[in-house]
VOPAGU-2260 file (C-alpha; in pm, 1 decimal, decimal comma):
REM VOPAGU-2260
SITE   aa  ch    i         X         Y         Z
SITE  UNK   A    0       0,0       0,0       0,0
SITE  UNK   A    1     131,5     345,6     -91,8
SITE  UNK   A    2      72,7     631,8     151,3
SITE  UNK   A    3     106,4    1002,0      81,1
SITE  UNK   A    4      92,7    1241,4     376,5
SITE  UNK   A    5     -54,1    1586,5     323,2
SITE  UNK   A    6     -71,4    1867,9     574,2
SITE  UNK   A    7    -379,7    1715,3     734,7
SITE  UNK   A    8    -513,4    1413,0     546,3
SITE  UNK   A    9    -348,3    1076,3     494,6
SITE  UNK   A   10    -384,3     942,8     141,4
SITE  UNK   A   11    -379,1     565,0      98,8
SITE  UNK   A   12    -340,6     432,4    -256,6
SITE  UNK   A   13    -401,7      65,1    -322,3
SITE  UNK   A   14    -602,9    -143,0    -574,7
SITE  UNK   A   15    -899,9    -292,4    -390,8
SITE  UNK   A   16    -873,4     -66,2     -86,4
SITE  UNK   A   17   -1238,9      42,1    -118,7
SITE  UNK   A   18   -1339,8    -303,1       9,5
SITE  UNK   A   19   -1106,0    -259,6     309,3
SITE  UNK   A   20   -1232,6      79,7     425,4
SITE  UNK   A   21   -1394,6     -66,9     736,5
SITE  UNK   A   22   -1075,5    -194,8     899,1
SITE  UNK   A   23    -890,9     128,1     815,9
SITE  UNK   A   24   -1167,0     347,8     959,2
SITE  UNK   A   25   -1175,6     129,9    1271,0
SITE  UNK   A   26    -803,2     196,3    1325,8
SITE  UNK   A   27    -835,2     571,2    1258,4
SITE  UNK   A   28   -1160,5     620,6    1450,9
SITE  UNK   A   29   -1146,5     371,5    1734,1
SITE  UNK   A   30   -1420,2     520,0    1953,2
SITE  UNK   A   31   -1685,8     572,2    1686,1
SITE  UNK   A   32   -1991,6     352,2    1663,8
SITE  UNK   A   33   -2188,3     507,7    1375,3
SITE  UNK   A   34   -2093,2     560,6    1011,5
SITE  UNK   A   35   -2297,7     755,4     758,4
SITE  UNK   A   36   -2217,9     660,5     397,1
SITE  UNK   A   37   -2299,3     928,7     138,5
SITE  UNK   A   38   -2303,1     833,6    -229,3
SITE  UNK   A   39   -2500,2     879,4    -550,5
SITE  UNK   A   40   -2717,0     630,7    -735,8
SITE  UNK   A   41   -2449,0     546,0    -991,8
SITE  UNK   A   42   -2205,1     442,7    -719,0
SITE  UNK   A   43   -2440,5     231,0    -504,8
SITE  UNK   A   44   -2265,8    -100,2    -593,6
SITE  UNK   A   45   -1930,2      38,7    -475,2
SITE  UNK   A   46   -2091,3     199,1    -168,2
SITE  UNK   A   47   -2244,0    -137,9     -73,7
SITE  UNK   A   48   -1898,9    -296,9     -66,5
SITE  UNK   A   49   -1772,1      -9,4     147,0
SITE  UNK   A   50   -2073,2     -47,8     380,1
SITE  UNK   A   51   -2017,0    -423,2     408,9
SITE  UNK   A   52   -1656,5    -367,2     517,5
SITE  UNK   A   53   -1782,1    -123,0     782,6
SITE  UNK   A   54   -2046,7    -366,2     908,2
SITE  UNK   A   55   -1776,5    -630,2     946,6
SITE  UNK   A   56   -1606,3    -392,9    1191,1
SITE  UNK   A   57   -1927,0    -367,6    1398,9
SITE  UNK   A   58   -2019,4     -13,1    1294,2
SITE  UNK   A   59   -2382,6      91,4    1275,2
SITE  UNK   A   60   -2407,0     191,4     909,2
SITE  UNK   A   61   -2655,5     448,3     776,4
SITE  UNK   A   62   -2662,0     602,9     432,1
SITE  UNK   A   63   -2802,2     832,5     163,9
SITE  UNK   A   64   -2780,9     815,3    -217,9
SITE  UNK   A   65   -2838,5    1140,6    -406,6
SITE  UNK   A   66   -2930,7    1174,4    -771,0
SITE  UNK   A   67   -2607,1    1217,5    -970,4
SITE  UNK   A   68   -2492,9    1531,1   -1149,8
SITE  UNK   A   69   -2333,9    1872,2   -1091,5
SITE  UNK   A   70   -2677,4    2037,5   -1114,3
SITE  UNK   A   71   -2778,2    1845,8    -797,4
SITE  UNK   A   72   -2496,3    1996,0    -589,9
SITE  UNK   A   73   -2731,6    2240,5    -420,9
SITE  UNK   A   74   -2853,2    2352,7     -79,2
SITE  UNK   A   75   -3174,7    2157,9    -138,0
SITE  UNK   A   76   -2980,0    1834,7    -171,9
SITE  UNK   A   77   -2777,0    1918,6     138,5
SITE  UNK   A   78   -3098,0    1984,3     332,9
SITE  UNK   A   79   -3226,0    1642,2     229,5
SITE  UNK   A   80   -2911,7    1482,3     369,9
SITE  UNK   A   81   -2931,1    1683,9     693,3
SITE  UNK   A   82   -3292,0    1579,2     746,6
SITE  UNK   A   83   -3213,2    1212,7     681,3
SITE  UNK   A   84   -2926,3    1225,8     931,2
SITE  UNK   A   85   -3142,3    1393,7    1193,9
SITE  UNK   A   86   -3425,7    1140,7    1149,8
SITE  UNK   A   87   -3181,6     850,1    1182,5
SITE  UNK   A   88   -3030,9     991,4    1500,4
SITE  UNK   A   89   -2683,0    1065,7    1370,2
SITE  UNK   A   90   -2473,8    1182,0    1664,5
SITE  UNK   A   91   -2171,3    1412,5    1694,6
SITE  UNK   A   92   -1935,5    1116,2    1712,0
SITE  UNK   A   93   -2056,7     968,3    1382,8
SITE  UNK   A   94   -1806,5     910,5    1101,0
SITE  UNK   A   95   -1901,7    1044,8     756,2
SITE  UNK   A   96   -1778,1     852,9     448,9
SITE  UNK   A   97   -1827,0     975,8      92,4
SITE  UNK   A   98   -1824,5     724,0    -193,7
SITE  UNK   A   99   -1839,1     886,2    -535,6
SITE  UNK   A  100   -1695,3    1135,5    -780,4
SITE  UNK   A  101   -1632,4    1507,1    -748,2
SITE  UNK   A  102   -1993,4    1607,9    -680,1
SITE  UNK   A  103   -2041,4    1354,4    -400,0
SITE  UNK   A  104   -1701,0    1439,7    -251,6
SITE  UNK   A  105   -1755,8    1818,2    -245,8
SITE  UNK   A  106   -2118,9    1810,8    -134,4
SITE  UNK   A  107   -2055,6    1535,6     118,4
SITE  UNK   A  108   -1757,5    1722,3     258,7
SITE  UNK   A  109   -1974,6    2031,6     301,2
SITE  UNK   A  110   -2245,3    1836,0     485,2
SITE  UNK   A  111   -1990,7    1667,6     712,4
SITE  UNK   A  112   -1825,7    1999,9     795,0
SITE  UNK   A  113   -2151,3    2171,5     892,1
SITE  UNK   A  114   -2359,3    1902,1    1065,7
SITE  UNK   A  115   -2335,7    1927,4    1446,3
SITE  UNK   A  116   -2016,9    2134,4    1429,8
SITE  UNK   A  117   -1844,0    1886,2    1202,9
SITE  UNK   A  118   -1810,9    1507,6    1171,7
SITE  UNK   A  119   -1494,7    1306,9    1114,8
SITE  UNK   A  120   -1465,4    1272,2     737,3
SITE  UNK   A  121   -1327,5    1003,4     505,2
SITE  UNK   A  122   -1335,4     999,1     123,9
SITE  UNK   A  123   -1351,8     703,9    -115,3
SITE  UNK   A  124   -1321,0     878,7    -455,5
SITE  UNK   A  125   -1449,6     673,3    -748,9
SITE  UNK   A  126   -1369,7     899,6   -1045,6
SITE  UNK   A  127   -1030,8     999,9   -1181,0
SITE  UNK   A  128   -1102,2    1371,0   -1120,5
SITE  UNK   A  129   -1194,7    1302,3    -758,1
SITE  UNK   A  130    -887,9    1082,2    -701,7
SITE  UNK   A  131    -645,6    1331,0    -852,0
SITE  UNK   A  132    -790,4    1655,6    -721,3
SITE  UNK   A  133   -1117,0    1697,6    -533,0
SITE  UNK   A  134   -1079,6    1433,2    -261,7
SITE  UNK   A  135    -719,9    1523,1    -175,6
SITE  UNK   A  136    -774,7    1899,7    -187,3
SITE  UNK   A  137    -982,8    1940,6     132,5
SITE  UNK   A  138   -1242,2    2098,4     -93,8
SITE  UNK   A  139   -1613,1    2125,3     -16,7
SITE  UNK   A  140   -1878,4    2322,8    -199,3
SITE  UNK   A  141   -2233,4    2388,8    -309,0
SITE  UNK   A  142   -2336,2    2562,3    -628,5
SITE  UNK   A  143   -2562,2    2862,6    -656,7
SITE  UNK   A  144   -2739,9    2963,2    -975,5
SITE  UNK   A  145   -2473,2    3221,9   -1051,9
SITE  UNK   A  146   -2161,0    3023,3    -975,1
SITE  UNK   A  147   -1991,5    2701,0    -872,4
SITE  UNK   A  148   -1888,7    2638,0    -509,8
SITE  UNK   A  149   -2004,0    2981,2    -392,2
SITE  UNK   A  150   -2101,0    2818,8     -59,8
SITE  UNK   A  151   -1806,2    2627,4      81,9
SITE  UNK   A  152   -1594,8    2546,0     384,9
SITE  UNK   A  153   -1230,9    2457,1     442,0
SITE  UNK   A  154   -1250,0    2108,1     590,6
SITE  UNK   A  155    -994,5    1829,8     568,9
SITE  UNK   A  156   -1073,0    1459,1     572,8
SITE  UNK   A  157    -892,0    1234,4     816,6
SITE  UNK   A  158    -798,4    1003,5     530,1
SITE  UNK   A  159    -862,3     942,9     161,5
SITE  UNK   A  160    -878,0     586,4      29,1
SITE  UNK   A  161    -777,7     594,3    -337,8
SITE  UNK   A  162    -851,0     274,4    -530,8
SITE  UNK   A  163    -702,8     294,5    -883,6
SITE  UNK   A  164    -893,3     -21,4    -985,4
SITE  UNK   A  165   -1220,1     176,3    -973,0
SITE  UNK   A  166   -1100,5     375,2   -1275,8
SITE  UNK   A  167   -1130,5      59,8   -1486,0
SITE  UNK   A  168   -1511,6      82,2   -1487,6
SITE  UNK   A  169   -1544,8     453,6   -1569,4
SITE  UNK   A  170   -1726,2     539,7   -1894,1
SITE  UNK   A  171   -1473,0     640,4   -2164,4
SITE  UNK   A  172   -1584,5    1003,8   -2163,1
SITE  UNK   A  173   -1545,7    1032,9   -1784,2
SITE  UNK   A  174   -1207,8     859,3   -1791,2
SITE  UNK   A  175   -1058,7    1081,6   -2059,9
SITE  UNK   A  176   -1202,2    1394,7   -1897,0
SITE  UNK   A  177   -1025,1    1303,2   -1573,1
SITE  UNK   A  178    -692,6    1294,3   -1754,5
SITE  UNK   A  179    -715,8    1672,6   -1796,4
SITE  UNK   A  180    -616,7    1702,2   -1428,8
SITE  UNK   A  181    -300,1    1504,6   -1501,5
SITE  UNK   A  182    -210,5    1742,8   -1785,1
SITE  UNK   A  183    -265,9    2040,0   -1553,1
SITE  UNK   A  184     -26,1    1901,1   -1290,2
SITE  UNK   A  185     235,8    1844,8   -1557,3
SITE  UNK   A  186     196,4    2188,1   -1714,5
SITE  UNK   A  187     239,6    2385,1   -1391,8
SITE  UNK   A  188     454,8    2162,8   -1174,4
SITE  UNK   A  189     623,3    1857,1   -1328,2
SITE  UNK   A  190     724,6    1836,3   -1693,9
SITE  UNK   A  191     841,0    1476,6   -1640,6
SITE  UNK   A  192     479,5    1376,4   -1576,8
SITE  UNK   A  193     382,6    1485,8   -1928,7
SITE  UNK   A  194     679,2    1295,0   -2068,9
SITE  UNK   A  195     557,4     987,9   -1878,8
SITE  UNK   A  196     208,7    1028,5   -2029,4
SITE  UNK   A  197     343,5    1047,2   -2382,2
SITE  UNK   A  198     568,4     747,5   -2320,4
SITE  UNK   A  199     283,4     541,1   -2171,9
SITE  UNK   A  200       1,0     660,1   -2399,0
SITE  UNK   A  201     -85,2     303,4   -2503,4
SITE  UNK   A  202    -104,9     193,5   -2140,6
SITE  UNK   A  203    -322,3     493,2   -2057,1
SITE  UNK   A  204    -557,1     412,2   -2344,9
SITE  UNK   A  205    -576,5      48,9   -2234,6
SITE  UNK   A  206    -611,3     154,2   -1866,2
SITE  UNK   A  207    -317,4     -63,5   -1763,1
SITE  UNK   A  208    -340,6     -91,9   -1380,5
SITE  UNK   A  209      27,1     -24,2   -1306,5
SITE  UNK   A  210      27,1     284,8   -1530,5
SITE  UNK   A  211    -287,1     423,9   -1365,7
SITE  UNK   A  212    -149,9     355,8   -1018,8
SITE  UNK   A  213     171,3     542,6   -1106,0
SITE  UNK   A  214     -23,9     842,1   -1239,3
SITE  UNK   A  215    -245,6     861,5    -930,3
SITE  UNK   A  216      54,2     828,9    -697,5
SITE  UNK   A  217     257,8    1097,6    -875,7
SITE  UNK   A  218     -33,9    1343,7    -882,8
SITE  UNK   A  219    -107,6    1284,1    -514,1
SITE  UNK   A  220     257,0    1355,1    -434,0
SITE  UNK   A  221     247,9    1677,8    -633,5
SITE  UNK   A  222     -70,2    1789,3    -457,7
SITE  UNK   A  223      73,2    1701,1    -116,6
SITE  UNK   A  224     401,0    1883,6    -185,8
SITE  UNK   A  225     213,5    2194,0    -296,5
SITE  UNK   A  226      -3,0    2192,7      16,9
SITE  UNK   A  227     302,4    2175,9     240,3
SITE  UNK   A  228     469,3    2480,7      87,6
SITE  UNK   A  229     425,3    2817,5     255,1
SITE  UNK   A  230     111,2    3004,6     142,6
SITE  UNK   A  231     327,9    3305,4      54,6
SITE  UNK   A  232     507,8    3097,9    -209,0
SITE  UNK   A  233     198,1    3092,0    -428,6
SITE  UNK   A  234     246,0    2721,3    -498,3
SITE  UNK   A  235    -120,0    2644,9    -435,9
SITE  UNK   A  236    -233,0    2922,7    -666,0
SITE  UNK   A  237     -59,8    2772,4    -969,4
SITE  UNK   A  238    -294,0    2472,9    -945,1
SITE  UNK   A  239    -574,5    2709,7   -1046,1
SITE  UNK   A  240    -438,0    2699,7   -1400,8
SITE  UNK   A  241    -727,4    2655,9   -1642,5
SITE  UNK   A  242    -983,8    2672,3   -1363,6
SITE  UNK   A  243   -1110,9    3028,6   -1410,3
SITE  UNK   A  244   -1227,4    2965,0   -1765,6
SITE  UNK   A  245   -1330,9    2610,2   -1663,3
SITE  UNK   A  246   -1575,4    2735,7   -1400,8
SITE  UNK   A  247   -1716,5    2992,9   -1642,3
SITE  UNK   A  248   -1772,6    2723,4   -1906,1
SITE  UNK   A  249   -1949,4    2499,1   -1656,7
SITE  UNK   A  250   -2168,9    2782,7   -1532,7
SITE  UNK   A  251   -2254,6    2904,0   -1883,5
SITE  UNK   A  252   -2347,4    2545,7   -1975,0
SITE  UNK   A  253   -2582,3    2514,1   -1677,8
SITE  UNK   A  254   -2359,3    2249,3   -1512,8
SITE  UNK   A  255   -2512,1    1988,8   -1745,4
SITE  UNK   A  256   -2369,7    2029,9   -2094,5
SITE  UNK   A  257   -1993,7    2041,2   -2030,9
SITE  UNK   A  258   -1813,3    1796,3   -1803,3
SITE  UNK   A  259   -1570,8    1943,8   -1547,2
SITE  UNK   A  260   -1272,8    1761,1   -1701,5
SITE  UNK   A  261   -1365,5    1871,7   -2051,2
SITE  UNK   A  262   -1412,8    2227,5   -1928,9
SITE  UNK   A  263   -1067,2    2217,2   -1768,3
SITE  UNK   A  264    -902,5    2098,0   -2091,4
SITE  UNK   A  265   -1062,2    2378,5   -2291,1
SITE  UNK   A  266    -994,9    2628,5   -2011,7
SITE  UNK   A  267    -624,0    2546,2   -2022,0
SITE  UNK   A  268    -620,3    2602,8   -2397,4
SITE  UNK   A  269    -778,5    2948,4   -2355,6
SITE  UNK   A  270    -554,1    3053,7   -2068,2
SITE  UNK   A  271    -235,7    2933,5   -2237,2
SITE  UNK   A  272    -340,0    3129,1   -2547,8
SITE  UNK   A  273    -352,3    3437,6   -2324,0
SITE  UNK   A  274      -8,1    3357,0   -2182,4
SITE  UNK   A  275     138,9    3333,9   -2532,4
SITE  UNK   A  276     -30,5    3654,5   -2641,6
SITE  UNK   A  277     115,7    3837,3   -2340,9
SITE  UNK   A  278     462,6    3695,6   -2403,8
SITE  UNK   A  279     467,0    3499,3   -2077,0
SITE  UNK   A  280     478,9    3151,5   -2229,7
SITE  UNK   A  281     787,9    3050,7   -2421,5
SITE  UNK   A  282     745,6    2941,0   -2785,5
SITE  UNK   A  283     623,3    2584,7   -2826,8
SITE  UNK   A  284     447,0    2552,1   -2490,8
SITE  UNK   A  285      97,1    2586,6   -2639,0
SITE  UNK   A  286     173,8    2332,7   -2912,9
SITE  UNK   A  287     306,2    2085,7   -2656,8
SITE  UNK   A  288      -9,0    2113,2   -2447,2
SITE  UNK   A  289    -240,8    2089,6   -2747,6
SITE  UNK   A  290     -56,7    1782,5   -2874,9
SITE  UNK   A  291     -95,2    1591,2   -2550,1
SITE  UNK   A  292    -459,6    1692,0   -2505,0
SITE  UNK   A  293    -537,3    1552,6   -2849,8
SITE  UNK   A  294    -343,3    1232,9   -2777,4
SITE  UNK   A  295    -562,8    1185,2   -2470,5
SITE  UNK   A  296    -877,0    1249,7   -2678,9
SITE  UNK   A  297    -961,5    1561,9   -2479,8
SITE  UNK   A  298   -1155,8    1856,5   -2627,0
SITE  UNK   A  299    -984,3    2184,2   -2706,9
SITE  UNK   A  300   -1285,2    2393,2   -2815,9
SITE  UNK   A  301   -1648,9    2461,2   -2718,6
SITE  UNK   A  302   -1928,6    2476,4   -2973,3
SITE  UNK   A  303   -2255,2    2666,4   -2944,5
SITE  UNK   A  304   -2163,7    2906,0   -2662,8
SITE  UNK   A  305   -2154,6    3284,0   -2706,7
SITE  UNK   A  306   -1867,3    3494,0   -2581,0
SITE  UNK   A  307   -2106,3    3730,5   -2404,0
SITE  UNK   A  308   -2253,5    3444,8   -2199,5
SITE  UNK   A  309   -1906,5    3326,9   -2108,9
SITE  UNK   A  310   -1799,2    3677,0   -2003,5
SITE  UNK   A  311   -2110,6    3704,4   -1786,9
SITE  UNK   A  312   -2021,8    3375,3   -1616,5
SITE  UNK   A  313   -1666,9    3498,9   -1556,1
SITE  UNK   A  314   -1804,5    3802,4   -1371,9
SITE  UNK   A  315   -1943,3    3570,8   -1103,3
SITE  UNK   A  316   -1623,2    3371,1   -1056,6
SITE  UNK   A  317   -1593,4    3265,5    -693,1
SITE  UNK   A  318   -1217,6    3320,4    -681,9
SITE  UNK   A  319   -1199,1    3653,4    -860,2
SITE  UNK   A  320    -990,6    3918,0    -686,7
SITE  UNK   A  321   -1204,9    4228,9    -683,4
SITE  UNK   A  322   -1385,1    4273,6   -1014,2
SITE  UNK   A  323   -1123,5    4094,4   -1226,6
SITE  UNK   A  324    -996,1    3738,0   -1196,1
SITE  UNK   A  325    -622,4    3681,3   -1165,1
SITE  UNK   A  326    -478,3    3389,1   -1355,5
SITE  UNK   A  327    -211,3    3125,4   -1304,0
SITE  UNK   A  328     -34,8    3090,0   -1639,6
SITE  UNK   A  329     248,8    2861,1   -1757,7
SITE  UNK   A  330     579,1    3013,7   -1862,3
SITE  UNK   A  331     733,0    2681,2   -1961,7
SITE  UNK   A  332     614,4    2321,2   -1945,3
SITE  UNK   A  333     633,5    2238,9   -1574,7
SITE  UNK   A  334     644,7    2594,8   -1438,5
SITE  UNK   A  335     375,3    2861,2   -1396,2
SITE  UNK   A  336     329,7    3206,0   -1244,5
SITE  UNK   A  337      25,4    3312,4   -1044,3
SITE  UNK   A  338    -159,4    3637,5    -979,8
SITE  UNK   A  339    -145,8    3747,0   -1344,4
SITE  UNK   A  340    -379,8    4031,0   -1440,9
SITE  UNK   A  341    -480,7    3965,4   -1801,4
SITE  UNK   A  342    -573,5    4276,7   -2005,2
SITE  UNK   A  343    -937,0    4288,7   -2112,8
SITE  UNK   A  344    -861,7    4266,8   -2485,8
SITE  UNK   A  345    -637,3    3963,0   -2436,5
SITE  UNK   A  346    -898,9    3798,0   -2216,4
SITE  UNK   A  347   -1173,3    3848,2   -2476,3
SITE  UNK   A  348    -952,3    3723,9   -2759,5
SITE  UNK   A  349    -852,3    3424,2   -2549,7
SITE  UNK   A  350   -1217,7    3332,9   -2502,0
SITE  UNK   A  351   -1278,2    3375,6   -2873,9
SITE  UNK   A  352    -994,9    3132,4   -2945,8
SITE  UNK   A  353   -1186,7    2839,1   -2790,8
SITE  UNK   A  354   -1536,6    2913,0   -2923,1
SITE  UNK   A  355   -1683,4    2750,6   -3233,1
SITE  UNK   A  356   -2009,1    2883,2   -3383,3
SITE  UNK   A  357   -2342,4    2704,8   -3417,4
SITE  UNK   A  358   -2506,0    2392,2   -3281,3
SITE  UNK   A  359   -2583,3    2277,0   -2930,7
SITE  UNK   A  360   -2348,5    2361,4   -2645,3
SITE  UNK   A  361   -2087,1    2085,5   -2626,8
SITE  UNK   A  362   -1715,1    2021,1   -2604,3
SITE  UNK   A  363   -1547,8    1979,1   -2943,0
SITE  UNK   A  364   -1236,5    1804,3   -3070,2
SITE  UNK   A  365   -1139,5    1982,1   -3393,1
SITE  UNK   A  366    -899,1    1814,5   -3632,0
SITE  UNK   A  367    -539,5    1940,0   -3623,3
SITE  UNK   A  368    -435,4    2187,0   -3892,2
SITE  UNK   A  369    -257,1    2066,1   -4203,8
SITE  UNK   A  370      67,1    2218,1   -4072,4
SITE  UNK   A  371      34,3    2027,4   -3745,0
SITE  UNK   A  372     -43,9    1702,8   -3927,8
SITE  UNK   A  373     258,5    1747,9   -4153,3
SITE  UNK   A  374     484,7    1820,0   -3855,6
SITE  UNK   A  375     364,5    1511,0   -3669,6
SITE  UNK   A  376     401,9    1294,3   -3981,0
SITE  UNK   A  377     757,1    1421,2   -4032,5
SITE  UNK   A  378     844,6    1346,3   -3669,7
SITE  UNK   A  379     701,2     995,1   -3697,5
SITE  UNK   A  380     891,5     932,9   -4021,8
SITE  UNK   A  381    1214,6    1054,9   -3866,5
SITE  UNK   A  382    1166,9     822,9   -3568,7
SITE  UNK   A  383    1090,5     527,8   -3798,9
SITE  UNK   A  384    1401,5     579,5   -4012,6
SITE  UNK   A  385    1639,6     645,3   -3725,4
SITE  UNK   A  386    1928,5     400,3   -3720,3
SITE  UNK   A  387    1869,5     123,7   -3464,1
SITE  UNK   A  388    2123,5      93,1   -3185,6
SITE  UNK   A  389    2418,9    -132,6   -3258,9
SITE  UNK   A  390    2369,8    -461,0   -3073,5
SITE  UNK   A  391    2650,6    -563,4   -2839,8
SITE  UNK   A  392    2898,3    -819,1   -2966,6
SITE  UNK   A  393    2848,5   -1166,9   -2826,8
SITE  UNK   A  394    3161,3   -1372,0   -2782,6
SITE  UNK   A  395    3114,0   -1745,8   -2799,5
SITE  UNK   A  396    3301,8   -1928,2   -2529,1
SITE  UNK   A  397    3376,6   -2293,4   -2585,7
SITE  UNK   A  398    3386,5   -2535,2   -2302,1
């Protein structure tokens, strides 16, 4: 079992660990008698295995399954959970366990942090986005009509149980969208991670367990290292790369039409365009990011959304400083600056760069330009014709 220690939460990474949550919670919460399991209806089979492991440790297990979807991450849903907990007699010493993706993790964390002055919290993230970001970020939140996570608390789980084997069953669209988080970590913090992705692209496509486990472990280490740096260093802020435009895209799409991972991929494209336009990003950085996003089958554009609607959504950004958001933008692959004030004309042009006209609102994967296709073909041809290494001489030794 791999363990990553953050500033507050312990992160355990192990295939199959979701079925061993009970014994781990018993060790980490020895005096508790009750456990409340919060999940959504898509994750009930996984939540049942988690609940069974808790029952085997003699916990009283209660639970609630919400309807899935970002649009359900509301105060009304939270009130439903509060009322269920109150009716079932959930006490202050109860343990709260979330089993699900980003929505379940953020909403469940909010409920746990606010019910009876806060319950001990554990996460079992089931999606790639939740495993790489939400569950290990001490993030909670509820959406309002005008913005995502406008109602939130800072509340850390005691532990996060990350099971890479759960990624195997994700729908293809959800799996590929989660890989956008990996690209973000590589772009702002660790260039070697992007090199690893390109080297292991076949294993990523095939969801090879050892490759997925390595990706999850490396991202968790990056997140943990960032959390442990001094706030004045700005290390945490660089992880907001792509997120300002991402949140605006989600809001403008009504939290239904654009997945969070897809919105992040497109948001990074827009924000890196701004960085290039301002002369912050060195030549070739945008092409490198675009190339890897396309290799991972991630979108780079949005169709059917107007710039005015996107600008309106930006105005309500929860993390905006004053009346204008400040961006974290890459300078090179693996390094970014934070607190960047982007001029209005560059911001508007950057938004234009990701918008395609017509049709329903959806993420789009446009074909590469002829120049890009020619460059990639030339690189492939050069690699194919490169002289193979000279094999070592083998000397035959007679007996």
